[in-house]
N, CA, C and O atoms as CSV, one atom per row, in Angstrom:
chain,resi,resn,atom,element,x,y,z
A,1,MET,N,N,66.516,-26.057,-34.058
A,1,MET,CA,C,66.450,-25.889,-32.842
A,1,MET,C,C,66.066,-27.465,-32.426
A,1,MET,O,O,65.541,-28.327,-33.130
A,2,THR,N,N,66.470,-27.530,-31.165
A,2,THR,CA,C,66.398,-29.024,-30.600
A,2,THR,C,C,64.988,-28.851,-29.658
A,2,THR,O,O,64.435,-27.828,-29.254
A,3,LYS,N,N,64.630,-30.338,-29.475
A,3,LYS,CA,C,63.395,-30.345,-28.890
A,3,LYS,C,C,63.303,-29.359,-27.480
A,3,LYS,O,O,62.388,-28.578,-27.221
A,4,PRO,N,N,64.314,-29.583,-26.794
A,4,PRO,CA,C,64.280,-29.015,-25.361
A,4,PRO,C,C,63.793,-27.550,-25.587
A,4,PRO,O,O,62.767,-27.095,-25.081
A,5,VAL,N,N,64.626,-26.875,-26.388
A,5,VAL,CA,C,64.343,-25.652,-26.887
A,5,VAL,C,C,63.063,-25.123,-27.069
A,5,VAL,O,O,62.450,-24.201,-26.532
A,6,LYS,N,N,62.854,-25.768,-27.780
A,6,LYS,CA,C,61.013,-25.521,-28.507
A,6,LYS,C,C,59.897,-25.632,-27.379
A,6,LYS,O,O,58.891,-24.946,-27.199
A,7,ILE,N,N,60.468,-26.860,-26.590
A,7,ILE,CA,C,59.572,-26.936,-25.435
A,7,ILE,C,C,59.542,-25.627,-24.678
A,7,ILE,O,O,58.483,-25.041,-24.455
A,8,MET,N,N,61.041,-25.060,-24.181
A,8,MET,CA,C,60.730,-24.003,-23.382
A,8,MET,C,C,60.024,-22.727,-24.026
A,8,MET,O,O,59.173,-22.019,-23.487
A,9,LEU,N,N,60.481,-22.615,-25.090
A,9,LEU,CA,C,59.846,-21.242,-25.933
A,9,LEU,C,C,58.424,-21.161,-25.979
A,9,LEU,O,O,57.792,-20.120,-25.804
A,10,THR,N,N,57.749,-22.704,-26.306
A,10,THR,CA,C,56.434,-22.631,-26.256
A,10,THR,C,C,56.153,-22.398,-24.925
A,10,THR,O,O,55.469,-21.376,-24.869
A,11,SER,N,N,56.349,-22.846,-23.847
A,11,SER,CA,C,55.978,-22.601,-22.350
A,11,SER,C,C,56.194,-21.243,-22.096
A,11,SER,O,O,55.318,-20.657,-21.459
A,12,LEU,N,N,57.259,-20.575,-22.492
A,12,LEU,CA,C,57.757,-18.963,-22.090
A,12,LEU,C,C,56.421,-18.486,-22.891
A,12,LEU,O,O,55.486,-18.123,-22.178
A,13,ILE,N,N,56.235,-18.449,-24.327
A,13,ILE,CA,C,54.959,-17.816,-24.853
A,13,ILE,C,C,53.860,-17.787,-24.167
A,13,ILE,O,O,53.278,-16.763,-23.808
A,14,THR,N,N,53.374,-19.431,-23.860
A,14,THR,CA,C,51.930,-19.710,-23.177
A,14,THR,C,C,51.906,-19.033,-21.941
A,14,THR,O,O,50.828,-18.536,-21.615
A,15,LEU,N,N,52.895,-18.908,-21.169
A,15,LEU,CA,C,52.838,-18.363,-19.727
A,15,LEU,C,C,52.721,-16.801,-20.055
A,15,LEU,O,O,52.063,-16.113,-19.275
A,16,THR,N,N,53.349,-16.178,-21.215
A,16,THR,CA,C,53.275,-14.561,-21.128
A,16,THR,C,C,51.538,-14.240,-21.706
A,16,THR,O,O,50.798,-13.404,-21.188
A,17,ILE,N,N,51.200,-15.061,-22.785
A,17,ILE,CA,C,49.966,-15.110,-22.993
A,17,ILE,C,C,49.071,-15.052,-21.814
A,17,ILE,O,O,48.373,-14.041,-21.729
A,18,ILE,N,N,48.978,-15.834,-21.010
A,18,ILE,CA,C,48.320,-15.988,-19.934
A,18,ILE,C,C,48.315,-15.159,-18.769
A,18,ILE,O,O,47.433,-15.171,-17.910
A,19,GLY,N,N,49.513,-14.312,-18.774
A,19,GLY,CA,C,50.114,-13.336,-18.010
A,19,GLY,C,C,49.344,-12.428,-18.338
A,19,GLY,O,O,48.507,-11.992,-17.548
A,20,VAL,N,N,49.497,-11.924,-19.703
A,20,VAL,CA,C,49.025,-10.606,-20.068
A,20,VAL,C,C,47.440,-10.581,-20.314
A,20,VAL,O,O,46.899,-9.489,-20.490
A,21,THR,N,N,46.625,-11.858,-20.329
A,21,THR,CA,C,45.398,-11.764,-20.319
A,21,THR,C,C,44.613,-11.682,-18.948
A,21,THR,O,O,43.480,-11.214,-18.827
A,22,ALA,N,N,45.458,-12.256,-17.846
A,22,ALA,CA,C,45.170,-12.046,-16.375
A,22,ALA,C,C,45.481,-10.321,-16.257
A,22,ALA,O,O,44.540,-9.598,-15.930
A,23,ILE,N,N,46.398,-9.911,-16.447
A,23,ILE,CA,C,46.664,-8.503,-16.744
A,23,ILE,C,C,45.386,-7.435,-16.856
A,23,ILE,O,O,44.909,-6.603,-16.084
A,24,ILE,N,N,45.099,-7.844,-18.099
A,24,ILE,CA,C,44.212,-7.371,-18.949
A,24,ILE,C,C,42.819,-7.467,-17.846
A,24,ILE,O,O,42.325,-6.481,-17.299
A,25,LEU,N,N,42.466,-8.509,-17.723
A,25,LEU,CA,C,41.058,-8.831,-16.961
A,25,LEU,C,C,41.293,-7.994,-15.723
A,25,LEU,O,O,40.778,-6.880,-15.623
A,26,LEU,N,N,41.979,-8.453,-14.879
A,26,LEU,CA,C,42.188,-7.549,-13.558
A,26,LEU,C,C,41.945,-5.846,-13.562
A,26,LEU,O,O,41.338,-5.244,-12.676
A,27,LEU,N,N,42.579,-5.212,-14.795
A,27,LEU,CA,C,42.762,-3.793,-14.999
A,27,LEU,C,C,41.270,-3.363,-15.865
A,27,LEU,O,O,40.899,-2.190,-15.906
A,28,TYR,N,N,40.671,-4.227,-16.381
A,28,TYR,CA,C,39.545,-3.392,-17.268
A,28,TYR,C,C,38.487,-3.927,-16.894
A,28,TYR,O,O,37.523,-3.169,-17.000
A,29,VAL,N,N,38.163,-5.340,-16.330
A,29,VAL,CA,C,36.732,-5.906,-15.865
A,29,VAL,C,C,36.416,-5.845,-14.913
A,29,VAL,O,O,37.155,-6.312,-14.046
A,30,ASP,N,N,35.120,-5.229,-14.525
A,30,ASP,CA,C,34.958,-4.708,-13.318
A,30,ASP,C,C,33.920,-6.008,-12.582
A,30,ASP,O,O,32.786,-6.303,-12.959
A,31,PHE,N,N,34.596,-6.560,-11.591
A,31,PHE,CA,C,34.078,-7.712,-11.206
A,31,PHE,C,C,33.028,-7.483,-9.832
A,31,PHE,O,O,32.327,-8.324,-9.269
A,32,ASN,N,N,33.185,-6.174,-9.558
A,32,ASN,CA,C,32.027,-5.710,-8.933
A,32,ASN,C,C,30.749,-5.134,-9.295
A,32,ASN,O,O,30.009,-4.532,-8.518
A,33,GLY,N,N,30.562,-5.326,-10.358
A,33,GLY,CA,C,29.428,-4.498,-11.246
A,33,GLY,C,C,28.395,-4.753,-10.176
A,33,GLY,O,O,28.416,-4.914,-8.956
A,34,SER,N,N,27.428,-4.724,-11.181
A,34,SER,CA,C,25.797,-4.995,-10.814
A,34,SER,C,C,25.581,-5.905,-10.363
A,34,SER,O,O,24.361,-6.073,-10.376
A,35,ASP,N,N,26.172,-6.828,-9.840
A,35,ASP,CA,C,25.856,-8.737,-9.880
A,35,ASP,C,C,25.192,-8.449,-8.273
A,35,ASP,O,O,24.345,-9.242,-7.863
A,36,ASP,N,N,25.608,-7.322,-7.431
A,36,ASP,CA,C,25.597,-7.409,-6.156
A,36,ASP,C,C,24.021,-6.343,-5.692
A,36,ASP,O,O,23.697,-5.999,-4.555
A,37,GLY,N,N,23.335,-6.052,-6.933
A,37,GLY,CA,C,22.093,-5.546,-6.593
A,37,GLY,C,C,22.061,-3.892,-6.270
A,37,GLY,O,O,21.055,-3.207,-6.084
A,38,GLU,N,N,23.346,-3.495,-6.261
A,38,GLU,CA,C,23.194,-2.158,-5.976
A,38,GLU,C,C,23.408,-1.507,-7.195
A,38,GLU,O,O,24.027,-1.960,-8.158
A,39,ARG,N,N,22.582,0.142,-7.050
A,39,ARG,CA,C,22.550,0.547,-8.585
A,39,ARG,C,C,23.449,1.684,-8.312
A,39,ARG,O,O,23.987,2.044,-7.266
A,40,SER,N,N,23.484,2.243,-9.716
A,40,SER,CA,C,24.428,3.656,-9.551
A,40,SER,C,C,23.385,4.732,-8.794
A,40,SER,O,O,22.266,4.531,-8.322
A,41,ILE,N,N,24.167,5.914,-8.862
A,41,ILE,CA,C,23.271,6.841,-8.578
A,41,ILE,C,C,22.649,7.513,-9.827
A,41,ILE,O,O,21.537,8.040,-9.804
A,42,GLN,N,N,23.441,7.457,-10.908
A,42,GLN,CA,C,22.945,7.345,-12.204
A,42,GLN,C,C,21.815,6.894,-12.743
A,42,GLN,O,O,20.871,7.491,-13.260
A,43,ASP,N,N,22.055,5.628,-12.534
A,43,ASP,CA,C,20.786,4.900,-12.772
A,43,ASP,C,C,19.424,5.241,-11.839
A,43,ASP,O,O,18.307,5.121,-12.340
A,44,MET,N,N,19.566,5.584,-10.740
A,44,MET,CA,C,18.715,5.667,-10.011
A,44,MET,C,C,17.697,7.258,-10.077
A,44,MET,O,O,16.475,7.336,-9.945
A,45,ALA,N,N,18.636,8.342,-10.310
A,45,ALA,CA,C,18.293,9.382,-10.873
A,45,ALA,C,C,17.804,9.690,-12.602
A,45,ALA,O,O,17.125,10.642,-12.985
A,46,LYS,N,N,18.376,8.583,-13.453
A,46,LYS,CA,C,17.227,8.592,-14.392
A,46,LYS,C,C,15.942,7.476,-14.130
A,46,LYS,O,O,14.929,7.830,-14.733
A,47,HIS,N,N,15.854,6.780,-13.705
A,47,HIS,CA,C,14.434,6.270,-13.297
A,47,HIS,C,C,13.699,6.454,-11.828
A,47,HIS,O,O,13.171,5.753,-10.966
A,48,SER,N,N,14.056,8.094,-12.138
A,48,SER,CA,C,13.109,8.643,-10.906
A,48,SER,C,C,12.565,9.844,-10.922
A,48,SER,O,O,13.167,10.510,-11.763
A,49,PHE,N,N,11.626,10.532,-10.352
A,49,PHE,CA,C,11.194,11.717,-10.426
A,49,PHE,C,C,10.847,12.331,-8.992
A,49,PHE,O,O,10.759,11.497,-8.091
A,50,VAL,N,N,10.641,13.641,-8.658
A,50,VAL,CA,C,10.226,14.321,-7.809
A,50,VAL,C,C,8.837,14.499,-8.106
A,50,VAL,O,O,8.356,14.806,-9.197
A,51,THR,N,N,8.081,14.218,-6.748
A,51,THR,CA,C,6.634,14.696,-7.054
A,51,THR,C,C,6.439,16.214,-6.496
A,51,THR,O,O,7.362,16.759,-5.889
A,52,ASP,N,N,5.317,16.810,-6.704
A,52,ASP,CA,C,5.076,18.154,-6.055
A,52,ASP,C,C,4.913,18.231,-4.818
A,52,ASP,O,O,4.643,17.151,-4.294
A,53,GLU,N,N,4.981,19.192,-4.075
A,53,GLU,CA,C,4.644,19.386,-2.364
A,53,GLU,C,C,3.508,19.054,-2.579
A,53,GLU,O,O,2.855,19.530,-3.508
A,54,ILE,N,N,2.986,18.030,-1.624
A,54,ILE,CA,C,1.640,17.620,-1.234
A,54,ILE,C,C,1.504,18.013,0.155
A,54,ILE,O,O,2.466,17.807,0.895
A,55,THR,N,N,0.390,18.581,0.648
A,55,THR,CA,C,0.005,19.170,1.721
A,55,THR,C,C,-1.292,18.417,2.159
A,55,THR,O,O,-2.258,18.318,1.402
A,56,THR,N,N,-1.265,17.862,3.493
A,56,THR,CA,C,-2.764,17.296,3.994
A,56,THR,C,C,-2.660,17.222,5.359
A,56,THR,O,O,-1.611,17.471,5.954
A,57,ASP,N,N,-3.739,16.877,5.923
A,57,ASP,CA,C,-4.086,16.742,7.527
A,57,ASP,C,C,-3.594,15.138,7.738
A,57,ASP,O,O,-3.532,14.228,6.912
A,58,LEU,N,N,-3.256,15.161,9.232
A,58,LEU,CA,C,-3.127,13.837,9.595
A,58,LEU,C,C,-4.168,13.546,10.657
A,58,LEU,O,O,-4.938,14.468,10.926
A,59,SER,N,N,-4.285,12.537,11.219
A,59,SER,CA,C,-5.301,11.767,11.877
A,59,SER,C,C,-5.225,12.494,13.349
A,59,SER,O,O,-6.231,12.418,14.054
A,60,ASP,N,N,-4.336,13.034,13.727
A,60,ASP,CA,C,-4.179,13.588,15.118
A,60,ASP,C,C,-4.232,15.403,14.972
A,60,ASP,O,O,-3.741,16.154,15.815
A,61,GLY,N,N,-4.905,15.834,13.775
A,61,GLY,CA,C,-5.161,17.250,13.746
A,61,GLY,C,C,-4.300,17.914,12.964
A,61,GLY,O,O,-4.762,18.697,12.134
A,62,ASN,N,N,-2.886,17.731,13.078
A,62,ASN,CA,C,-1.714,18.143,12.594
A,62,ASN,C,C,-1.891,18.313,10.970
A,62,ASN,O,O,-2.846,17.858,10.341
A,63,PHE,N,N,-0.819,19.036,10.417
A,63,PHE,CA,C,-0.607,19.145,8.948
A,63,PHE,C,C,0.693,18.642,8.365
A,63,PHE,O,O,1.593,19.004,9.123
A,64,VAL,N,N,1.047,18.140,7.612
A,64,VAL,CA,C,2.304,17.679,7.061
A,64,VAL,C,C,2.134,18.500,5.433
A,64,VAL,O,O,1.174,18.596,4.668
A,65,ARG,N,N,3.417,18.953,5.374
A,65,ARG,CA,C,3.692,19.022,3.625
A,65,ARG,C,C,5.100,18.362,3.381
A,65,ARG,O,O,6.046,18.359,4.169
A,66,ILE,N,N,5.050,17.885,2.306
A,66,ILE,CA,C,6.115,16.759,2.141
A,66,ILE,C,C,6.291,16.730,0.509
A,66,ILE,O,O,5.413,17.031,-0.299
A,67,GLN,N,N,7.533,16.327,0.231
A,67,GLN,CA,C,7.827,16.060,-1.166
A,67,GLN,C,C,8.723,14.783,-1.156
A,67,GLN,O,O,9.581,14.694,-0.277
A,68,PHE,N,N,8.599,13.928,-1.947
A,68,PHE,CA,C,9.094,12.695,-2.293
A,68,PHE,C,C,10.072,12.680,-3.521
A,68,PHE,O,O,9.922,13.467,-4.456
A,69,ARG,N,N,11.025,11.800,-3.478
A,69,ARG,CA,C,11.654,11.364,-4.661
A,69,ARG,C,C,11.288,10.008,-4.638
A,69,ARG,O,O,11.510,9.259,-3.687
A,70,ILE,N,N,10.560,9.597,-5.999
A,70,ILE,CA,C,10.346,8.177,-6.298
A,70,ILE,C,C,11.107,7.596,-7.209
A,70,ILE,O,O,11.183,8.028,-8.360
A,71,VAL,N,N,11.966,6.203,-6.640
A,71,VAL,CA,C,12.488,5.629,-7.954
A,71,VAL,C,C,12.072,4.602,-8.248
A,71,VAL,O,O,11.443,4.061,-7.338
A,72,THR,N,N,12.151,3.972,-9.298
A,72,THR,CA,C,11.589,3.107,-10.101
A,72,THR,C,C,12.587,1.897,-10.272
A,72,THR,O,O,13.612,2.086,-9.617
A,73,ASP,N,N,12.577,0.869,-10.875
A,73,ASP,CA,C,12.586,-0.168,-11.672
A,73,ASP,C,C,13.424,0.079,-12.909
A,73,ASP,O,O,14.532,-0.386,-13.174
A,74,GLY,N,N,12.529,1.056,-13.738
A,74,GLY,CA,C,12.702,1.174,-15.114
A,74,GLY,C,C,11.934,2.289,-15.772
A,74,GLY,O,O,11.110,2.852,-15.052
A,75,LYS,N,N,12.059,2.713,-17.032
A,75,LYS,CA,C,11.598,3.659,-17.528
A,75,LYS,C,C,9.770,3.566,-17.765
A,75,LYS,O,O,9.051,4.558,-17.885
A,76,SER,N,N,9.350,2.295,-17.785
A,76,SER,CA,C,8.202,1.981,-17.969
A,76,SER,C,C,7.285,2.435,-16.587
A,76,SER,O,O,6.219,3.051,-16.618
A,77,ALA,N,N,7.939,2.000,-15.486
A,77,ALA,CA,C,7.000,2.496,-14.101
A,77,ALA,C,C,7.264,4.073,-13.989
A,77,ALA,O,O,6.369,4.817,-13.589
A,78,THR,N,N,8.363,4.491,-14.310
A,78,THR,CA,C,8.568,6.089,-14.216
A,78,THR,C,C,7.653,6.890,-14.888
A,78,THR,O,O,7.070,7.874,-14.432
A,79,ASN,N,N,7.569,6.453,-15.901
A,79,ASN,CA,C,6.601,7.010,-17.096
A,79,ASN,C,C,4.850,7.111,-16.420
A,79,ASN,O,O,4.047,8.030,-16.255
A,80,GLN,N,N,4.850,5.666,-16.178
A,80,GLN,CA,C,3.427,5.698,-15.670
A,80,GLN,C,C,3.337,6.597,-14.182
A,80,GLN,O,O,2.617,7.560,-13.920
A,81,LEU,N,N,4.078,6.083,-13.556
A,81,LEU,CA,C,3.831,7.158,-12.263
A,81,LEU,C,C,3.782,8.823,-12.601
A,81,LEU,O,O,3.106,9.604,-11.931
A,82,GLN,N,N,4.518,9.177,-13.621
A,82,GLN,CA,C,4.676,10.651,-13.905
A,82,GLN,C,C,3.414,11.197,-14.738
A,82,GLN,O,O,2.988,12.343,-14.587
A,83,GLU,N,N,2.725,10.048,-15.839
A,83,GLU,CA,C,1.793,10.625,-16.445
A,83,GLU,C,C,0.396,10.585,-15.477
A,83,GLU,O,O,-0.654,11.120,-15.833
A,84,GLY,N,N,0.576,9.807,-14.101
A,84,GLY,CA,C,-0.608,10.072,-13.281
A,84,GLY,C,C,-0.311,10.555,-11.911
A,84,GLY,O,O,-0.913,10.308,-10.866
A,85,GLU,N,N,0.846,11.368,-12.141
A,85,GLU,CA,C,1.433,12.026,-10.755
A,85,GLU,C,C,0.402,12.862,-10.064
A,85,GLU,O,O,0.229,12.758,-8.850
A,86,PHE,N,N,-0.383,13.809,-10.914
A,86,PHE,CA,C,-1.042,14.650,-10.496
A,86,PHE,C,C,-2.583,14.048,-9.581
A,86,PHE,O,O,-3.115,14.469,-8.554
A,87,PHE,N,N,-2.872,13.114,-10.340
A,87,PHE,CA,C,-4.109,12.633,-9.512
A,87,PHE,C,C,-3.968,11.231,-8.798
A,87,PHE,O,O,-4.270,11.031,-7.622
A,88,VAL,N,N,-3.402,10.170,-9.785
A,88,VAL,CA,C,-3.125,8.928,-8.972
A,88,VAL,C,C,-2.464,9.012,-7.610
A,88,VAL,O,O,-2.922,8.892,-6.474
A,89,LEU,N,N,-0.795,9.343,-8.245
A,89,LEU,CA,C,-0.058,9.328,-7.332
A,89,LEU,C,C,-0.343,10.275,-6.177
A,89,LEU,O,O,-0.003,9.896,-5.057
A,90,ASN,N,N,-0.975,11.562,-6.325
A,90,ASN,CA,C,-1.462,12.206,-5.224
A,90,ASN,C,C,-2.465,11.496,-4.563
A,90,ASN,O,O,-2.098,11.285,-3.407
A,91,ASP,N,N,-3.428,11.095,-4.762
A,91,ASP,CA,C,-4.224,10.200,-3.947
A,91,ASP,C,C,-3.850,9.322,-3.331
A,91,ASP,O,O,-4.108,9.183,-2.135
A,92,ALA,N,N,-2.971,8.323,-4.201
A,92,ALA,CA,C,-2.400,7.323,-2.998
A,92,ALA,C,C,-1.501,7.861,-1.895
A,92,ALA,O,O,-1.477,7.308,-0.795
A,93,VAL,N,N,-0.797,8.881,-2.159
A,93,VAL,CA,C,-0.221,9.249,-1.029
A,93,VAL,C,C,-1.384,9.922,0.113
A,93,VAL,O,O,-1.544,9.508,1.261
A,94,ILE,N,N,-2.027,10.902,-0.445
A,94,ILE,CA,C,-2.620,11.734,0.510
A,94,ILE,C,C,-3.771,10.464,1.246
A,94,ILE,O,O,-4.073,10.512,2.439
A,95,GLN,N,N,-4.223,9.549,0.442
A,95,GLN,CA,C,-4.808,8.147,1.115
A,95,GLN,C,C,-3.637,7.894,2.615
A,95,GLN,O,O,-3.862,8.328,3.745
A,96,GLU,N,N,-2.691,7.271,2.285
A,96,GLU,CA,C,-1.802,6.864,3.036
A,96,GLU,C,C,-1.086,7.841,4.182
A,96,GLU,O,O,-0.660,7.324,5.214
A,97,LEU,N,N,-0.964,9.367,3.941
A,97,LEU,CA,C,-0.638,9.891,5.046
A,97,LEU,C,C,-1.614,10.314,5.854
A,97,LEU,O,O,-1.289,10.668,6.987
A,98,THR,N,N,-3.076,10.372,5.434
A,98,THR,CA,C,-3.920,10.825,6.289
A,98,THR,C,C,-4.113,10.507,7.451
A,98,THR,O,O,-4.389,11.312,8.341
A,99,VAL,N,N,-3.945,8.816,7.652
A,99,VAL,CA,C,-4.126,8.075,8.524
A,99,VAL,C,C,-2.896,7.922,9.860
A,99,VAL,O,O,-3.020,7.405,10.971
A,100,LEU,N,N,-1.668,8.626,9.195
A,100,LEU,CA,C,-0.773,8.445,10.346
A,100,LEU,C,C,-1.112,10.129,11.109
A,100,LEU,O,O,-1.920,11.023,10.858
A,101,GLU,N,N,0.119,9.916,12.255
A,101,GLU,CA,C,0.130,11.040,13.229
A,101,GLU,C,C,1.671,11.645,13.075
A,101,GLU,O,O,2.619,11.156,12.461
A,102,GLU,N,N,1.596,12.859,13.831
A,102,GLU,CA,C,2.551,13.869,13.687
A,102,GLU,C,C,4.079,12.807,14.343
A,102,GLU,O,O,5.190,13.064,13.880
A,103,GLU,N,N,3.952,11.931,15.169
A,103,GLU,CA,C,4.631,11.022,15.463
A,103,GLU,C,C,5.458,10.377,14.781
A,103,GLU,O,O,6.688,10.395,14.828
A,104,ASP,N,N,4.473,9.556,13.867
A,104,ASP,CA,C,5.291,8.929,12.889
A,104,ASP,C,C,6.247,9.556,11.818
A,104,ASP,O,O,7.092,8.974,11.139
A,105,PHE,N,N,5.797,11.325,11.836
A,105,PHE,CA,C,6.807,11.775,10.963
A,105,PHE,C,C,8.098,12.455,11.483
A,105,PHE,O,O,8.992,12.956,10.801
A,106,ARG,N,N,8.013,12.372,12.805
A,106,ARG,CA,C,9.096,12.603,13.699
A,106,ARG,C,C,10.124,11.633,13.961
A,106,ARG,O,O,11.340,11.804,13.867
A,107,ASN,N,N,9.412,10.443,14.351
A,107,ASN,CA,C,10.311,9.340,14.687
A,107,ASN,C,C,10.154,8.258,13.948
A,107,ASN,O,O,10.852,7.327,14.350
A,108,ASN,N,N,9.302,7.942,12.727
A,108,ASN,CA,C,9.258,6.644,12.171
A,108,ASN,C,C,9.562,7.160,10.551
A,108,ASN,O,O,8.730,6.639,9.808
A,109,LEU,N,N,10.036,7.593,10.186
A,109,LEU,CA,C,10.068,8.075,8.865
A,109,LEU,C,C,10.519,6.651,7.917
A,109,LEU,O,O,9.850,6.701,6.885
A,110,GLU,N,N,11.195,5.719,7.915
A,110,GLU,CA,C,11.205,4.424,7.510
A,110,GLU,C,C,9.825,3.837,7.088
A,110,GLU,O,O,9.455,3.504,5.962
A,111,TYR,N,N,9.077,3.787,8.418
A,111,TYR,CA,C,7.793,3.334,8.069
A,111,TYR,C,C,7.012,4.191,6.996
A,111,TYR,O,O,6.766,3.683,5.902
A,112,VAL,N,N,6.593,5.558,7.305
A,112,VAL,CA,C,6.451,6.602,6.169
A,112,VAL,C,C,6.650,5.895,4.906
A,112,VAL,O,O,5.747,5.309,4.309
A,113,LYS,N,N,7.902,5.974,4.507
A,113,LYS,CA,C,8.334,5.789,3.166
A,113,LYS,C,C,8.065,4.106,2.603
A,113,LYS,O,O,8.016,3.760,1.422
A,114,GLU,N,N,7.952,3.439,3.507
A,114,GLU,CA,C,7.809,1.794,3.309
A,114,GLU,C,C,5.939,1.861,3.046
A,114,GLU,O,O,5.462,1.025,2.278
A,115,GLN,N,N,5.078,2.801,3.672
A,115,GLN,CA,C,3.928,2.704,3.207
A,115,GLN,C,C,3.410,3.203,1.993
A,115,GLN,O,O,2.491,2.817,1.271
A,116,VAL,N,N,4.347,4.317,1.916
A,116,VAL,CA,C,4.079,5.131,0.500
A,116,VAL,C,C,4.351,4.169,-0.712
A,116,VAL,O,O,3.648,4.175,-1.723
A,117,GLN,N,N,5.452,3.328,-0.521
A,117,GLN,CA,C,6.414,2.617,-1.353
A,117,GLN,C,C,5.347,1.321,-1.782
A,117,GLN,O,O,5.358,1.030,-2.978
A,118,ALA,N,N,4.334,0.444,-0.794
A,118,ALA,CA,C,3.367,-0.276,-0.693
A,118,ALA,C,C,2.373,-0.139,-1.421
A,118,ALA,O,O,1.854,-1.025,-2.100
A,119,THR,N,N,1.971,1.205,-1.313
A,119,THR,CA,C,0.707,1.686,-1.983
A,119,THR,C,C,1.142,2.027,-3.619
A,119,THR,O,O,0.538,1.427,-4.507
A,120,LEU,N,N,1.962,2.782,-3.887
A,120,LEU,CA,C,2.292,2.841,-5.142
A,120,LEU,C,C,2.586,1.875,-5.603
A,120,LEU,O,O,1.995,1.932,-6.681
A,121,ASN,N,N,3.063,1.029,-5.584
A,121,ASN,CA,C,3.599,-0.506,-5.884
A,121,ASN,C,C,2.150,-1.098,-6.417
A,121,ASN,O,O,2.060,-1.522,-7.569
A,122,ASP,N,N,1.009,-1.102,-5.506
A,122,ASP,CA,C,-0.292,-1.398,-5.355
A,122,ASP,C,C,-0.904,-0.774,-6.792
A,122,ASP,O,O,-1.614,-1.418,-7.564
A,123,ARG,N,N,-0.501,0.543,-6.974
A,123,ARG,CA,C,-1.088,0.894,-8.177
A,123,ARG,C,C,-0.468,0.732,-9.279
A,123,ARG,O,O,-1.170,1.001,-10.254
A,124,LEU,N,N,0.832,0.314,-9.568
A,124,LEU,CA,C,1.385,0.251,-10.405
A,124,LEU,C,C,0.931,-1.020,-11.439
A,124,LEU,O,O,0.640,-2.081,-10.886
A,125,THR,N,N,0.855,-0.945,-13.018
A,125,THR,CA,C,0.751,-2.329,-13.696
A,125,THR,C,C,1.844,-3.013,-14.388
A,125,THR,O,O,2.026,-4.146,-14.835
A,126,GLU,N,N,2.572,-1.812,-14.311
A,126,GLU,CA,C,4.170,-1.970,-15.134
A,126,GLU,C,C,5.421,-1.744,-13.912
A,126,GLU,O,O,5.410,-0.677,-13.298
A,127,GLY,N,N,6.176,-2.480,-13.684
A,127,GLY,CA,C,7.248,-2.114,-12.831
A,127,GLY,C,C,7.040,-1.924,-11.341
A,127,GLY,O,O,5.994,-2.302,-10.813
A,128,LEU,N,N,8.115,-1.284,-10.578
A,128,LEU,CA,C,7.970,-1.353,-8.881
A,128,LEU,C,C,8.632,-0.244,-8.932
A,128,LEU,O,O,9.411,0.185,-9.783
A,129,VAL,N,N,8.163,0.301,-7.695
A,129,VAL,CA,C,8.847,1.450,-7.042
A,129,VAL,C,C,9.691,0.631,-6.201
A,129,VAL,O,O,9.250,-0.316,-5.549
A,130,THR,N,N,11.338,1.122,-6.217
A,130,THR,CA,C,12.007,0.428,-5.632
A,130,THR,C,C,12.602,1.310,-4.330
A,130,THR,O,O,13.031,0.644,-3.388
A,131,ASP,N,N,12.645,2.664,-4.238
A,131,ASP,CA,C,12.943,3.466,-3.312
A,131,ASP,C,C,11.899,4.430,-2.940
A,131,ASP,O,O,10.948,4.485,-3.719
A,132,VAL,N,N,11.877,5.118,-2.024
A,132,VAL,CA,C,11.281,6.378,-1.997
A,132,VAL,C,C,11.922,7.245,-0.601
A,132,VAL,O,O,12.066,7.023,0.601
A,133,TYR,N,N,12.192,8.322,-1.542
A,133,TYR,CA,C,13.109,9.383,-0.568
A,133,TYR,C,C,12.206,10.561,-0.137
A,133,TYR,O,O,11.202,10.762,-0.820
A,134,ILE,N,N,12.388,11.144,0.636
A,134,ILE,CA,C,11.704,12.135,1.537
A,134,ILE,C,C,12.626,13.358,1.417
A,134,ILE,O,O,13.618,13.471,2.136
A,135,THR,N,N,12.250,14.355,0.411
A,135,THR,CA,C,13.155,15.621,-0.115
A,135,THR,C,C,12.693,16.791,0.510
A,135,THR,O,O,13.439,17.767,0.595
A,136,GLU,N,N,11.548,16.808,0.958
A,136,GLU,CA,C,11.154,18.091,1.885
A,136,GLU,C,C,9.998,17.229,3.056
A,136,GLU,O,O,9.502,16.122,2.845
A,137,LYS,N,N,9.807,17.952,4.087
A,137,LYS,CA,C,8.899,17.729,5.150
A,137,LYS,C,C,8.895,18.774,6.230
A,137,LYS,O,O,9.873,19.207,6.839
A,138,THR,N,N,7.368,19.176,6.395
A,138,THR,CA,C,7.418,19.989,7.398
A,138,THR,C,C,6.057,19.633,7.813
A,138,THR,O,O,5.131,19.470,7.018
A,139,VAL,N,N,5.940,19.478,9.523
A,139,VAL,CA,C,5.158,19.091,10.178
A,139,VAL,C,C,4.397,20.352,10.954
A,139,VAL,O,O,5.122,21.044,11.669
A,140,GLN,N,N,3.182,20.651,10.878
A,140,GLN,CA,C,2.823,22.016,11.591
A,140,GLN,C,C,1.496,21.382,12.512
A,140,GLN,O,O,0.860,22.118,13.266
């Protein structure tokens, strides 16, 4: 083989390898993975739990019956909240809810969720509560 043919074959083989590698990367590598901070629903469900229904009075004399899904950043925080769910969790939530009014539950649910999240994070020694979802709510 002559030198120009060898150079041409080497160039074709190199370009083919680069092309195949690029195709494999585009098809099988997830470039939009968890780098953006978004969690999958499965991961959130795995590190969360639903509280029992909590009933308490409000500062304006009304009552609220509410249930939350608490999402944490890991298994240790979820376990810690579940182990103390019946007394520590309920105590923290009730203390936070009794200072609120009916209007907060009608027009300002984000504030309610933020307050519950902050209160629970203050009580945790491991991990964090990342999200609080209200799964049921009745104001009377």
